[in-house]
Backbone as XML, in Angstrom:
<?xml version="1.0"?>
<chain id="A" units="angstrom">
  <residue number="1" name="MET">
    <atom name="N" x="195.134" y="122.667" z="83.539"/>
    <atom name="CA" x="195.178" y="121.495" z="82.699"/>
    <atom name="C" x="193.783" y="121.217" z="82.153"/>
  </residue>
  <residue number="2" name="ASN">
    <atom name="N" x="193.727" y="120.874" z="80.915"/>
    <atom name="CA" x="192.498" y="120.614" z="80.182"/>
    <atom name="C" x="191.906" y="119.255" z="80.580"/>
  </residue>
  <residue number="3" name="ILE">
    <atom name="N" x="190.595" y="119.220" z="80.846"/>
    <atom name="CA" x="189.921" y="117.975" z="81.230"/>
    <atom name="C" x="189.993" y="116.927" z="80.125"/>
  </residue>
  <residue number="4" name="ASN">
    <atom name="N" x="189.931" y="117.351" z="78.859"/>
    <atom name="CA" x="190.038" y="116.394" z="77.744"/>
    <atom name="C" x="191.399" y="115.724" z="77.721"/>
  </residue>
  <residue number="5" name="TYR">
    <atom name="N" x="192.459" y="116.461" z="78.101"/>
    <atom name="CA" x="193.794" y="115.882" z="78.181"/>
    <atom name="C" x="193.816" y="114.781" z="79.241"/>
  </residue>
  <residue number="6" name="LEU">
    <atom name="N" x="193.193" y="115.048" z="80.388"/>
    <atom name="CA" x="193.169" y="114.049" z="81.462"/>
    <atom name="C" x="192.406" y="112.805" z="81.040"/>
  </residue>
  <residue number="7" name="ILE">
    <atom name="N" x="191.240" y="113.002" z="80.433"/>
    <atom name="CA" x="190.437" y="111.858" z="79.998"/>
    <atom name="C" x="191.184" y="111.057" z="78.935"/>
  </residue>
  <residue number="8" name="LYS">
    <atom name="N" x="191.858" y="111.757" z="78.031"/>
    <atom name="CA" x="192.604" y="111.086" z="76.961"/>
    <atom name="C" x="193.672" y="110.148" z="77.519"/>
  </residue>
  <residue number="9" name="ASN">
    <atom name="N" x="194.178" y="110.457" z="78.689"/>
    <atom name="CA" x="195.245" y="109.661" z="79.281"/>
    <atom name="C" x="194.759" y="108.641" z="80.306"/>
  </residue>
  <residue number="10" name="ASN">
    <atom name="N" x="193.464" y="108.549" z="80.535"/>
    <atom name="CA" x="192.892" y="107.592" z="81.484"/>
    <atom name="C" x="192.419" y="106.349" z="80.735"/>
  </residue>
  <residue number="11" name="ILE">
    <atom name="N" x="192.995" y="105.210" z="81.104"/>
    <atom name="CA" x="192.671" y="103.958" z="80.424"/>
    <atom name="C" x="192.286" y="102.897" z="81.456"/>
  </residue>
  <residue number="12" name="LEU">
    <atom name="N" x="191.204" y="102.194" z="81.168"/>
    <atom name="CA" x="190.760" y="101.097" z="82.026"/>
    <atom name="C" x="191.389" y="99.789" z="81.574"/>
  </residue>
  <residue number="13" name="LEU">
    <atom name="N" x="191.875" y="99.020" z="82.521"/>
    <atom name="CA" x="192.320" y="97.650" z="82.260"/>
    <atom name="C" x="191.382" y="96.737" z="83.039"/>
  </residue>
  <residue number="14" name="ILE">
    <atom name="N" x="190.655" y="95.902" z="82.333"/>
    <atom name="CA" x="189.724" y="94.989" z="82.994"/>
    <atom name="C" x="190.424" y="93.661" z="83.229"/>
  </residue>
  <residue number="15" name="LEU">
    <atom name="N" x="190.510" y="93.304" z="84.511"/>
    <atom name="CA" x="191.147" y="92.050" z="84.914"/>
    <atom name="C" x="190.114" y="91.134" z="85.544"/>
  </residue>
  <residue number="16" name="PRO">
    <atom name="N" x="190.117" y="89.869" z="85.172"/>
    <atom name="CA" x="189.301" y="88.917" z="85.918"/>
    <atom name="C" x="189.778" y="88.876" z="87.372"/>
  </residue>
  <residue number="17" name="ALA">
    <atom name="N" x="188.863" y="88.653" z="88.291"/>
    <atom name="CA" x="189.218" y="88.586" z="89.707"/>
    <atom name="C" x="190.229" y="87.470" z="89.971"/>
  </residue>
  <residue number="18" name="LYS">
    <atom name="N" x="190.105" y="86.397" z="89.226"/>
    <atom name="CA" x="191.034" y="85.271" z="89.363"/>
    <atom name="C" x="191.464" y="84.807" z="87.984"/>
  </residue>
  <residue number="19" name="ASP">
    <atom name="N" x="192.706" y="84.408" z="87.894"/>
    <atom name="CA" x="193.265" y="83.773" z="86.690"/>
    <atom name="C" x="193.338" y="84.680" z="85.470"/>
  </residue>
  <residue number="20" name="PHE">
    <atom name="N" x="193.785" y="85.931" z="85.674"/>
    <atom name="CA" x="194.094" y="86.772" z="84.522"/>
    <atom name="C" x="195.493" y="86.422" z="84.027"/>
  </residue>
  <residue number="21" name="ASN">
    <atom name="N" x="195.816" y="86.803" z="82.820"/>
    <atom name="CA" x="197.117" y="86.511" z="82.235"/>
    <atom name="C" x="198.110" y="87.602" z="82.651"/>
  </residue>
  <residue number="22" name="GLU">
    <atom name="N" x="199.036" y="87.249" z="83.527"/>
    <atom name="CA" x="200.011" y="88.217" z="84.048"/>
    <atom name="C" x="200.892" y="88.817" z="82.961"/>
  </residue>
  <residue number="23" name="HIS">
    <atom name="N" x="201.283" y="88.006" z="81.996"/>
    <atom name="CA" x="202.170" y="88.502" z="80.938"/>
    <atom name="C" x="201.483" y="89.594" z="80.132"/>
  </residue>
  <residue number="24" name="GLU">
    <atom name="N" x="200.232" y="89.371" z="79.785"/>
    <atom name="CA" x="199.475" y="90.393" z="79.065"/>
    <atom name="C" x="199.369" y="91.657" z="79.905"/>
  </residue>
  <residue number="25" name="TYR">
    <atom name="N" x="199.011" y="91.491" z="81.172"/>
    <atom name="CA" x="198.863" y="92.647" z="82.062"/>
    <atom name="C" x="200.172" y="93.427" z="82.181"/>
  </residue>
  <residue number="26" name="LEU">
    <atom name="N" x="201.266" y="92.734" z="82.440"/>
    <atom name="CA" x="202.545" y="93.414" z="82.671"/>
    <atom name="C" x="203.047" y="94.138" z="81.417"/>
  </residue>
  <residue number="27" name="ILE">
    <atom name="N" x="202.921" y="93.512" z="80.269"/>
    <atom name="CA" x="203.379" y="94.139" z="79.027"/>
    <atom name="C" x="202.540" y="95.370" z="78.703"/>
  </residue>
  <residue number="28" name="ILE">
    <atom name="N" x="201.221" y="95.236" z="78.772"/>
    <atom name="CA" x="200.325" y="96.345" z="78.439"/>
    <atom name="C" x="200.468" y="97.482" z="79.452"/>
  </residue>
  <residue number="29" name="SER">
    <atom name="N" x="200.450" y="97.174" z="80.735"/>
    <atom name="CA" x="200.524" y="98.239" z="81.741"/>
    <atom name="C" x="201.856" y="98.979" z="81.667"/>
  </residue>
  <residue number="30" name="LYS">
    <atom name="N" x="202.944" y="98.264" z="81.473"/>
    <atom name="CA" x="204.254" y="98.910" z="81.365"/>
    <atom name="C" x="204.305" y="99.834" z="80.143"/>
  </residue>
  <residue number="31" name="ALA">
    <atom name="N" x="203.785" y="99.372" z="79.019"/>
    <atom name="CA" x="203.786" y="100.190" z="77.802"/>
    <atom name="C" x="202.933" y="101.445" z="77.979"/>
  </residue>
  <residue number="32" name="LEU">
    <atom name="N" x="201.763" y="101.294" z="78.592"/>
    <atom name="CA" x="200.881" y="102.442" z="78.783"/>
    <atom name="C" x="201.472" y="103.456" z="79.751"/>
  </residue>
  <residue number="33" name="ILE">
    <atom name="N" x="201.999" y="102.990" z="80.851"/>
    <atom name="CA" x="202.611" y="103.892" z="81.824"/>
    <atom name="C" x="203.817" y="104.588" z="81.197"/>
  </residue>
  <residue number="34" name="GLY">
    <atom name="N" x="204.615" y="103.848" z="80.418"/>
    <atom name="CA" x="205.756" y="104.429" z="79.716"/>
    <atom name="C" x="205.349" y="105.499" z="78.713"/>
  </residue>
  <residue number="35" name="ALA">
    <atom name="N" x="204.117" y="105.395" z="78.197"/>
    <atom name="CA" x="203.601" y="106.374" z="77.246"/>
    <atom name="C" x="202.897" y="107.537" z="77.954"/>
  </residue>
  <residue number="36" name="GLY">
    <atom name="N" x="202.963" y="107.561" z="79.276"/>
    <atom name="CA" x="202.358" y="108.655" z="80.030"/>
    <atom name="C" x="200.883" y="108.504" z="80.309"/>
  </residue>
  <residue number="37" name="LYS">
    <atom name="N" x="200.368" y="107.308" z="80.169"/>
    <atom name="CA" x="198.943" y="107.063" z="80.419"/>
    <atom name="C" x="198.726" y="106.697" z="81.878"/>
  </residue>
  <residue number="38" name="LYS">
    <atom name="N" x="197.546" y="106.978" z="82.382"/>
    <atom name="CA" x="197.140" y="106.601" z="83.740"/>
    <atom name="C" x="196.204" y="105.415" z="83.610"/>
  </residue>
  <residue number="39" name="ILE">
    <atom name="N" x="196.597" y="104.293" z="84.204"/>
    <atom name="CA" x="195.767" y="103.095" z="84.108"/>
    <atom name="C" x="194.977" y="102.896" z="85.400"/>
  </residue>
  <residue number="40" name="TYR">
    <atom name="N" x="193.777" y="102.387" z="85.220"/>
    <atom name="CA" x="192.906" y="102.058" z="86.335"/>
    <atom name="C" x="192.499" y="100.603" z="86.184"/>
  </residue>
  <residue number="41" name="ILE">
    <atom name="N" x="192.709" y="99.834" z="87.240"/>
    <atom name="CA" x="192.382" y="98.411" z="87.223"/>
    <atom name="C" x="190.916" y="98.241" z="87.619"/>
  </residue>
  <residue number="42" name="VAL">
    <atom name="N" x="190.181" y="97.547" z="86.762"/>
    <atom name="CA" x="188.756" y="97.317" z="86.982"/>
    <atom name="C" x="188.529" y="95.824" z="87.113"/>
  </residue>
  <residue number="43" name="SER">
    <atom name="N" x="187.734" y="95.453" z="88.110"/>
    <atom name="CA" x="187.432" y="94.042" z="88.308"/>
    <atom name="C" x="186.185" y="93.912" z="89.167"/>
  </residue>
  <residue number="44" name="ASP">
    <atom name="N" x="185.676" y="92.705" z="89.233"/>
    <atom name="CA" x="184.584" y="92.418" z="90.151"/>
    <atom name="C" x="185.118" y="91.784" z="91.435"/>
  </residue>
  <residue number="45" name="SER">
    <atom name="N" x="186.438" y="91.800" z="91.616"/>
    <atom name="CA" x="187.022" y="91.254" z="92.840"/>
    <atom name="C" x="186.677" y="92.162" z="94.018"/>
  </residue>
  <residue number="46" name="ASN">
    <atom name="N" x="186.776" y="91.622" z="95.213"/>
    <atom name="CA" x="186.546" y="92.445" z="96.402"/>
    <atom name="C" x="187.700" y="93.396" z="96.656"/>
  </residue>
  <residue number="47" name="PHE">
    <atom name="N" x="188.919" y="92.988" z="96.349"/>
    <atom name="CA" x="190.074" y="93.838" z="96.590"/>
    <atom name="C" x="191.223" y="93.502" z="95.647"/>
  </residue>
  <residue number="48" name="LEU">
    <atom name="N" x="191.640" y="92.241" z="95.644"/>
    <atom name="CA" x="192.785" y="91.815" z="94.845"/>
    <atom name="C" x="192.364" y="90.975" z="93.649"/>
  </residue>
  <residue number="49" name="CYS">
    <atom name="N" x="193.055" y="91.168" z="92.534"/>
    <atom name="CA" x="192.948" y="90.284" z="91.382"/>
    <atom name="C" x="194.154" y="89.362" z="91.446"/>
  </residue>
  <residue number="50" name="VAL">
    <atom name="N" x="193.930" y="88.084" z="91.249"/>
    <atom name="CA" x="195.007" y="87.100" z="91.337"/>
    <atom name="C" x="195.186" y="86.451" z="89.969"/>
  </residue>
  <residue number="51" name="GLY">
    <atom name="N" x="196.409" y="86.543" z="89.450"/>
    <atom name="CA" x="196.712" y="86.015" z="88.133"/>
    <atom name="C" x="196.874" y="84.512" z="88.106"/>
  </residue>
  <residue number="52" name="MET">
    <atom name="N" x="197.040" y="83.986" z="86.914"/>
    <atom name="CA" x="197.190" y="82.550" z="86.708"/>
    <atom name="C" x="198.448" y="82.002" z="87.380"/>
  </residue>
  <residue number="53" name="ASP">
    <atom name="N" x="199.483" y="82.851" z="87.509"/>
    <atom name="CA" x="200.718" y="82.446" z="88.191"/>
    <atom name="C" x="200.852" y="83.097" z="89.568"/>
  </residue>
  <residue number="54" name="ARG">
    <atom name="N" x="199.726" y="83.581" z="90.112"/>
    <atom name="CA" x="199.615" y="84.102" z="91.473"/>
    <atom name="C" x="200.052" y="85.557" z="91.667"/>
  </residue>
  <residue number="55" name="LEU">
    <atom name="N" x="200.295" y="86.316" z="90.604"/>
    <atom name="CA" x="200.554" y="87.746" z="90.737"/>
    <atom name="C" x="199.295" y="88.401" z="91.287"/>
  </residue>
  <residue number="56" name="ARG">
    <atom name="N" x="199.466" y="89.279" z="92.270"/>
    <atom name="CA" x="198.327" y="89.949" z="92.886"/>
    <atom name="C" x="198.351" y="91.440" z="92.533"/>
  </residue>
  <residue number="57" name="ILE">
    <atom name="N" x="197.203" y="91.931" z="92.090"/>
    <atom name="CA" x="197.049" y="93.323" z="91.693"/>
    <atom name="C" x="195.835" y="93.896" z="92.424"/>
  </residue>
  <residue number="58" name="VAL">
    <atom name="N" x="195.993" y="95.075" z="93.013"/>
    <atom name="CA" x="194.881" y="95.737" z="93.700"/>
    <atom name="C" x="194.003" y="96.424" z="92.659"/>
  </residue>
  <residue number="59" name="LYS">
    <atom name="N" x="192.709" y="96.194" z="92.752"/>
    <atom name="CA" x="191.796" y="96.853" z="91.811"/>
    <atom name="C" x="191.543" y="98.286" z="92.274"/>
  </residue>
  <residue number="60" name="ASP">
    <atom name="N" x="191.225" y="99.142" z="91.308"/>
    <atom name="CA" x="190.896" y="100.535" z="91.597"/>
    <atom name="C" x="189.394" y="100.783" z="91.559"/>
  </residue>
  <residue number="61" name="ILE">
    <atom name="N" x="188.708" y="100.094" z="90.647"/>
    <atom name="CA" x="187.305" y="100.391" z="90.368"/>
    <atom name="C" x="186.532" y="99.083" z="90.202"/>
  </residue>
  <residue number="62" name="HIS">
    <atom name="N" x="185.305" y="99.064" z="90.677"/>
    <atom name="CA" x="184.407" y="97.935" z="90.439"/>
    <atom name="C" x="183.582" y="98.233" z="89.184"/>
  </residue>
  <residue number="63" name="PHE">
    <atom name="N" x="183.102" y="97.204" z="88.518"/>
    <atom name="CA" x="182.340" y="97.363" z="87.274"/>
    <atom name="C" x="181.240" y="98.418" z="87.384"/>
  </residue>
  <residue number="64" name="TYR">
    <atom name="N" x="180.479" y="98.371" z="88.472"/>
    <atom name="CA" x="179.331" y="99.269" z="88.563"/>
    <atom name="C" x="179.725" y="100.725" z="88.802"/>
  </residue>
  <residue number="65" name="ASN">
    <atom name="N" x="181.017" y="101.027" z="89.004"/>
    <atom name="CA" x="181.475" y="102.402" z="89.185"/>
    <atom name="C" x="182.123" y="102.989" z="87.934"/>
  </residue>
  <residue number="66" name="ILE">
    <atom name="N" x="182.076" y="102.287" z="86.835"/>
    <atom name="CA" x="182.691" y="102.775" z="85.598"/>
    <atom name="C" x="181.752" y="103.767" z="84.915"/>
  </residue>
  <residue number="67" name="HIS">
    <atom name="N" x="182.307" y="104.904" z="84.541"/>
    <atom name="CA" x="181.561" y="105.849" z="83.707"/>
    <atom name="C" x="182.452" y="106.190" z="82.523"/>
  </residue>
  <residue number="68" name="GLU">
    <atom name="N" x="182.024" y="105.797" z="81.338"/>
    <atom name="CA" x="182.870" y="105.867" z="80.144"/>
    <atom name="C" x="183.344" y="107.276" z="79.804"/>
  </residue>
  <residue number="69" name="THR">
    <atom name="N" x="182.655" y="108.305" z="80.260"/>
    <atom name="CA" x="183.090" y="109.664" z="79.917"/>
    <atom name="C" x="184.401" y="110.048" z="80.604"/>
  </residue>
  <residue number="70" name="ASN">
    <atom name="N" x="184.813" y="109.288" z="81.622"/>
    <atom name="CA" x="186.055" y="109.590" z="82.337"/>
    <atom name="C" x="187.288" y="108.911" z="81.749"/>
  </residue>
  <residue number="71" name="PHE">
    <atom name="N" x="187.107" y="108.127" z="80.687"/>
    <atom name="CA" x="188.204" y="107.331" z="80.153"/>
    <atom name="C" x="188.234" y="107.397" z="78.631"/>
  </residue>
  <residue number="72" name="SER">
    <atom name="N" x="189.433" y="107.227" z="78.084"/>
    <atom name="CA" x="189.564" y="107.252" z="76.625"/>
    <atom name="C" x="189.395" y="105.871" z="76.018"/>
  </residue>
  <residue number="73" name="SER">
    <atom name="N" x="189.724" y="104.829" z="76.782"/>
    <atom name="CA" x="189.631" y="103.479" z="76.234"/>
    <atom name="C" x="189.549" y="102.443" z="77.343"/>
  </residue>
  <residue number="74" name="VAL">
    <atom name="N" x="189.217" y="101.238" z="76.926"/>
    <atom name="CA" x="189.146" y="100.103" z="77.842"/>
    <atom name="C" x="189.864" y="98.935" z="77.173"/>
  </residue>
  <residue number="75" name="ILE">
    <atom name="N" x="190.646" y="98.220" z="77.976"/>
    <atom name="CA" x="191.382" y="97.053" z="77.486"/>
    <atom name="C" x="191.027" y="95.859" z="78.366"/>
  </residue>
  <residue number="76" name="PHE">
    <atom name="N" x="190.569" y="94.793" z="77.736"/>
    <atom name="CA" x="190.264" y="93.556" z="78.444"/>
    <atom name="C" x="191.502" y="92.667" z="78.415"/>
  </residue>
  <residue number="77" name="ILE">
    <atom name="N" x="192.025" y="92.344" z="79.577"/>
    <atom name="CA" x="193.165" y="91.438" z="79.689"/>
    <atom name="C" x="192.614" y="90.014" z="79.721"/>
  </residue>
  <residue number="78" name="GLY">
    <atom name="N" x="193.240" y="89.116" z="79.000"/>
    <atom name="CA" x="192.771" y="87.739" z="78.911"/>
    <atom name="C" x="193.223" y="86.869" z="80.069"/>
  </residue>
  <residue number="79" name="GLY">
    <atom name="N" x="193.070" y="85.604" z="79.874"/>
    <atom name="CA" x="193.378" y="84.595" z="80.888"/>
    <atom name="C" x="192.171" y="83.695" z="81.053"/>
  </residue>
  <residue number="80" name="THR">
    <atom name="N" x="192.365" y="82.579" z="81.725"/>
    <atom name="CA" x="191.259" y="81.638" z="81.892"/>
    <atom name="C" x="190.121" y="82.228" z="82.716"/>
  </residue>
  <residue number="81" name="GLY">
    <atom name="N" x="190.400" y="83.248" z="83.502"/>
    <atom name="CA" x="189.362" y="83.892" z="84.317"/>
    <atom name="C" x="188.343" y="84.665" z="83.512"/>
  </residue>
  <residue number="82" name="THR">
    <atom name="N" x="188.636" y="84.956" z="82.246"/>
    <atom name="CA" x="187.663" y="85.696" z="81.431"/>
    <atom name="C" x="186.392" y="84.889" z="81.184"/>
  </residue>
  <residue number="83" name="ARG">
    <atom name="N" x="186.452" y="83.584" z="81.339"/>
    <atom name="CA" x="185.250" y="82.745" z="81.157"/>
    <atom name="C" x="184.107" y="83.188" z="82.070"/>
  </residue>
  <residue number="84" name="LYS">
    <atom name="N" x="184.476" y="83.677" z="83.257"/>
    <atom name="CA" x="183.467" y="84.118" z="84.216"/>
    <atom name="C" x="182.660" y="85.304" z="83.679"/>
  </residue>
  <residue number="85" name="TYR">
    <atom name="N" x="183.238" y="86.058" z="82.756"/>
    <atom name="CA" x="182.593" y="87.264" z="82.243"/>
    <atom name="C" x="181.761" y="87.031" z="80.988"/>
  </residue>
  <residue number="86" name="LEU">
    <atom name="N" x="181.644" y="85.792" z="80.546"/>
    <atom name="CA" x="180.936" y="85.516" z="79.302"/>
    <atom name="C" x="179.438" y="85.748" z="79.394"/>
  </residue>
  <residue number="87" name="ASP">
    <atom name="N" x="178.894" y="85.844" z="80.585"/>
    <atom name="CA" x="177.473" y="86.137" z="80.764"/>
    <atom name="C" x="177.262" y="87.284" z="81.749"/>
  </residue>
  <residue number="88" name="ASN">
    <atom name="N" x="178.191" y="88.237" z="81.777"/>
    <atom name="CA" x="178.113" y="89.357" z="82.708"/>
    <atom name="C" x="177.436" y="90.548" z="82.017"/>
  </residue>
  <residue number="89" name="LYS">
    <atom name="N" x="176.163" y="90.717" z="82.277"/>
    <atom name="CA" x="175.376" y="91.759" z="81.605"/>
    <atom name="C" x="175.839" y="93.167" z="81.962"/>
  </residue>
  <residue number="90" name="LEU">
    <atom name="N" x="176.313" y="93.375" z="83.182"/>
    <atom name="CA" x="176.835" y="94.693" z="83.568"/>
    <atom name="C" x="178.076" y="95.033" z="82.749"/>
  </residue>
  <residue number="91" name="LEU">
    <atom name="N" x="178.953" y="94.068" z="82.564"/>
    <atom name="CA" x="180.148" y="94.280" z="81.759"/>
    <atom name="C" x="179.778" y="94.514" z="80.290"/>
  </residue>
  <residue number="92" name="TYR">
    <atom name="N" x="178.766" y="93.820" z="79.799"/>
    <atom name="CA" x="178.290" y="94.061" z="78.433"/>
    <atom name="C" x="177.788" y="95.495" z="78.284"/>
  </residue>
  <residue number="93" name="SER">
    <atom name="N" x="177.062" y="95.964" z="79.275"/>
    <atom name="CA" x="176.530" y="97.329" z="79.242"/>
    <atom name="C" x="177.662" y="98.356" z="79.228"/>
  </residue>
  <residue number="94" name="VAL">
    <atom name="N" x="178.663" y="98.152" z="80.058"/>
    <atom name="CA" x="179.832" y="99.047" z="80.083"/>
    <atom name="C" x="180.491" y="99.066" z="78.711"/>
  </residue>
  <residue number="95" name="THR">
    <atom name="N" x="180.679" y="97.895" z="78.125"/>
    <atom name="CA" x="181.314" y="97.786" z="76.815"/>
    <atom name="C" x="180.484" y="98.494" z="75.751"/>
  </residue>
  <residue number="96" name="GLN">
    <atom name="N" x="179.190" y="98.309" z="75.787"/>
    <atom name="CA" x="178.305" y="98.965" z="74.827"/>
    <atom name="C" x="178.330" y="100.489" z="74.999"/>
  </residue>
  <residue number="97" name="ASN">
    <atom name="N" x="178.427" y="100.968" z="76.241"/>
    <atom name="CA" x="178.529" y="102.406" z="76.484"/>
    <atom name="C" x="179.805" y="102.981" z="75.881"/>
  </residue>
  <residue number="98" name="PHE">
    <atom name="N" x="180.922" y="102.275" z="76.037"/>
    <atom name="CA" x="182.173" y="102.713" z="75.409"/>
    <atom name="C" x="182.015" y="102.738" z="73.892"/>
  </residue>
  <residue number="99" name="ASN">
    <atom name="N" x="181.406" y="101.707" z="73.353"/>
    <atom name="CA" x="181.197" y="101.615" z="71.911"/>
    <atom name="C" x="180.306" y="102.751" z="71.401"/>
  </residue>
  <residue number="100" name="ASN">
    <atom name="N" x="179.229" y="103.028" z="72.110"/>
    <atom name="CA" x="178.313" y="104.098" z="71.709"/>
    <atom name="C" x="178.975" y="105.475" z="71.724"/>
  </residue>
  <residue number="101" name="LYS">
    <atom name="N" x="179.953" y="105.661" z="72.600"/>
    <atom name="CA" x="180.683" y="106.932" z="72.685"/>
    <atom name="C" x="181.892" y="106.955" z="71.748"/>
  </residue>
  <residue number="102" name="LYS">
    <atom name="N" x="182.031" y="105.903" z="70.930"/>
    <atom name="CA" x="183.136" y="105.798" z="69.965"/>
    <atom name="C" x="184.506" y="105.797" z="70.653"/>
  </residue>
  <residue number="103" name="LYS">
    <atom name="N" x="184.561" y="105.174" z="71.826"/>
    <atom name="CA" x="185.815" y="105.039" z="72.571"/>
    <atom name="C" x="186.492" y="103.741" z="72.136"/>
  </residue>
  <residue number="104" name="LEU">
    <atom name="N" x="187.803" y="103.721" z="72.253"/>
    <atom name="CA" x="188.585" y="102.556" z="71.863"/>
    <atom name="C" x="188.334" y="101.399" z="72.825"/>
  </residue>
  <residue number="105" name="ILE">
    <atom name="N" x="188.021" y="100.233" z="72.274"/>
    <atom name="CA" x="187.807" y="99.013" z="73.052"/>
    <atom name="C" x="188.766" y="97.963" z="72.511"/>
  </residue>
  <residue number="106" name="GLU">
    <atom name="N" x="189.566" y="97.395" z="73.406"/>
    <atom name="CA" x="190.552" y="96.398" z="72.992"/>
    <atom name="C" x="190.419" y="95.163" z="73.873"/>
  </residue>
  <residue number="107" name="ALA">
    <atom name="N" x="190.772" y="94.018" z="73.319"/>
    <atom name="CA" x="190.730" y="92.771" z="74.073"/>
    <atom name="C" x="191.866" y="91.880" z="73.592"/>
  </residue>
  <residue number="108" name="ILE">
    <atom name="N" x="192.472" y="91.176" z="74.534"/>
    <atom name="CA" x="193.649" y="90.371" z="74.236"/>
    <atom name="C" x="193.334" y="88.883" z="74.418"/>
  </residue>
  <residue number="109" name="TYR">
    <atom name="N" x="193.845" y="88.098" z="73.516"/>
    <atom name="CA" x="193.842" y="86.640" z="73.513"/>
    <atom name="C" x="192.466" y="86.025" z="73.737"/>
  </residue>
  <residue number="110" name="SER">
    <atom name="N" x="192.097" y="85.693" z="74.974"/>
    <atom name="CA" x="190.824" y="85.021" z="75.213"/>
    <atom name="C" x="189.681" y="85.995" z="75.474"/>
  </residue>
  <residue number="111" name="ALA">
    <atom name="N" x="189.959" y="87.276" z="75.610"/>
    <atom name="CA" x="188.947" y="88.254" z="75.978"/>
    <atom name="C" x="188.049" y="88.747" z="74.835"/>
  </residue>
  <residue number="112" name="PRO">
    <atom name="N" x="188.444" y="88.690" z="73.558"/>
    <atom name="CA" x="187.550" y="89.203" z="72.510"/>
    <atom name="C" x="186.164" y="88.563" z="72.475"/>
  </residue>
  <residue number="113" name="VAL">
    <atom name="N" x="186.023" y="87.351" z="72.967"/>
    <atom name="CA" x="184.704" y="86.719" z="72.981"/>
    <atom name="C" x="183.724" y="87.550" z="73.823"/>
  </residue>
  <residue number="114" name="ILE">
    <atom name="N" x="184.220" y="88.264" z="74.820"/>
    <atom name="CA" x="183.363" y="89.145" z="75.619"/>
    <atom name="C" x="182.786" y="90.241" z="74.734"/>
  </residue>
  <residue number="115" name="LEU">
    <atom name="N" x="183.611" y="90.772" z="73.830"/>
    <atom name="CA" x="183.148" y="91.831" z="72.927"/>
    <atom name="C" x="182.099" y="91.306" z="71.955"/>
  </residue>
  <residue number="116" name="VAL">
    <atom name="N" x="182.257" y="90.072" z="71.530"/>
    <atom name="CA" x="181.257" y="89.451" z="70.655"/>
    <atom name="C" x="179.946" y="89.293" z="71.417"/>
  </residue>
  <residue number="117" name="LYS">
    <atom name="N" x="180.032" y="88.781" z="72.633"/>
    <atom name="CA" x="178.820" y="88.559" z="73.429"/>
    <atom name="C" x="178.158" y="89.870" z="73.826"/>
  </residue>
  <residue number="118" name="ALA">
    <atom name="N" x="178.936" y="90.956" z="73.914"/>
    <atom name="CA" x="178.374" y="92.279" z="74.220"/>
    <atom name="C" x="177.828" y="92.950" z="72.962"/>
  </residue>
  <residue number="119" name="CYS">
    <atom name="N" x="177.980" y="92.272" z="71.828"/>
    <atom name="CA" x="177.476" y="92.758" z="70.526"/>
    <atom name="C" x="178.162" y="94.041" z="70.057"/>
  </residue>
  <residue number="120" name="VAL">
    <atom name="N" x="179.455" y="94.185" z="70.344"/>
    <atom name="CA" x="180.180" y="95.352" z="69.831"/>
    <atom name="C" x="181.093" y="94.980" z="68.662"/>
  </residue>
  <residue number="121" name="ILE">
    <atom name="N" x="181.317" y="93.686" z="68.458"/>
    <atom name="CA" x="182.014" y="93.192" z="67.267"/>
    <atom name="C" x="181.293" y="91.942" z="66.786"/>
  </residue>
  <residue number="122" name="GLU">
    <atom name="N" x="181.467" y="91.648" z="65.515"/>
    <atom name="CA" x="180.874" y="90.442" z="64.969"/>
    <atom name="C" x="181.848" y="89.280" z="65.143"/>
  </residue>
  <residue number="123" name="LYS">
    <atom name="N" x="181.290" y="88.116" z="65.209"/>
    <atom name="CA" x="182.088" y="86.902" z="65.335"/>
    <atom name="C" x="182.929" y="86.730" z="64.077"/>
  </residue>
  <residue number="124" name="ALA">
    <atom name="N" x="184.214" y="86.498" z="64.278"/>
    <atom name="CA" x="185.125" y="86.268" z="63.159"/>
    <atom name="C" x="184.995" y="84.812" z="62.700"/>
  </residue>
  <residue number="125" name="GLY">
    <atom name="N" x="185.494" y="84.554" z="61.539"/>
    <atom name="CA" x="185.464" y="83.200" z="61.001"/>
    <atom name="C" x="186.359" y="82.264" z="61.794"/>
  </residue>
  <residue number="126" name="THR">
    <atom name="N" x="186.213" y="81.003" z="61.569"/>
    <atom name="CA" x="187.036" y="79.998" z="62.232"/>
    <atom name="C" x="188.410" y="79.970" z="61.588"/>
  </residue>
  <residue number="127" name="PHE">
    <atom name="N" x="189.420" y="79.827" z="62.412"/>
    <atom name="CA" x="190.804" y="79.786" z="61.934"/>
    <atom name="C" x="191.325" y="78.386" z="61.909"/>
  </residue>
</chain>
């Protein structure tokens, strides 16, 4: 099996340790797994990520163990817990590394502000 094939199918899902949006997580993870992708849960939690409605998800990787060459893309799941990441310089660095390698970076609902603060997208106009 080709290493590029494996990397192409490896996707990071970044979940806040507390108060991530379960609906976003469940819809995205189900769609990715259904498409044959391998998802890895990334968080700064010690072990479990706990959603806004108490769904518990075991993390696979901590922020400081991410190496962008092993993954094709990163998806930030939203929720009120994303506020904690608005000044996370390590997460900004990870995001910038993905951007520099021209890897796909996605963010849902409340999470795009992290991409703005990491300087990988410009601030959009007011709606």
